N, C-alpha and C positions, 0 to 999 in steps of 0.2 A: 503494500499500499504505500502510495505517495505521501509525503508529508505537507504540511500546511504551507511551508515555505516554498518548496518545490511547486506546489500548486498554484501559488500566488506568482511566482516567477514566471509559470507559463502564461498566466493570464497578463501580466505587465508586459510580455514580450508579444501580445496580440493574438493570443491562440483561444479568444473567446469562443464558448460554445456550450451548449446544453450538458454534454458529459463533464466538461471542465466545473461548470458552474454547481452541478449536483455533487459531484465528487468532493469540491471544495465545502460546499453547504454541509455534506455528510462528513465529512472529516473535522470540520469546525464544531459541529454539534457534537460529535464523541469526545472531543477535547473539551467541552464544557462552556464553549463560545456561543452560545445560542443565538444572542443578539448579531452578529456577525454571519452565522450561518443564514439567519433570515434573509440579510441582503442578497446572498447569492442564489439562494433557493428561489426568492421572488423574481430574480432575473432569470432563473431557469425555467420558471413557469411563463415569463414573458416570451422567451426563445421558442419555447414548445409548449403551448397550453394543453396539448393532449399527453403530456408526460405525467402518468399518473403518479409514479414514485415521487415525482417533485412536490406535487400537491400534498402528497401523505407526509413526507418529511417535513415540508412548510409548517404543516400544521402542528407536527411535534415541537418544531423549534420554537413556534408561536406559543405553544402551552408553555414551553420552559420560560419563556420572557413574560409569561402571565398576560399575555394578550388574547383573552379567551375567544372575545368576539371575532377579532382576525382570525383565530385558529380555527371556530366554527366555520367561518367562510371559506377558508383554505380546505378544511374537509369536505365541505358541502361541494365545492367545485370539483375536488379530486374524484367524489362520489358520481358525479355527472359525468365526468369523463371516462370513468370506470365502466359505468354502465352503458354509456354510447360505445365503447371498445369491446365490451363483452369480457372485461378483466374480471371475472367471478371472484378471484381470490382477493383481489385488492380491493373490490367493493366491500366485501366481508370485513376485511381488516379495518377499512375506513368507518364502516359502519360501527364496529366496536369503539373505536377512539371516539368517534362523533357522539354516541350514546353516553359514555362514560363522562365526556366533557359537559353535555347538556345536562346531566344528572347533577354534576358538581356544580354548575352554575345555576341552580335552582334556588 
């Protein structure tokens, strides 16, 4: 797995793209840098609005940042994409996250 520094260097060199943004967001989130992860995961969803995994990970990062409304929106967007693409497993996972989050925010 690439380090945060190596991924950021690729980005600085102009190698921007969905996979780089997703990977950087994922790596940042794993290292506890959720707010930084959000920036790259939002960009990933802009680059490819049909990338279900980016929406799911964005939702998780937003939860870590305690941005509940934005997390709900991200999970709902991801669920729409998953349903549209027929990605049953991703839809199930997102439904679990969304249900938990909605229950906690009551």
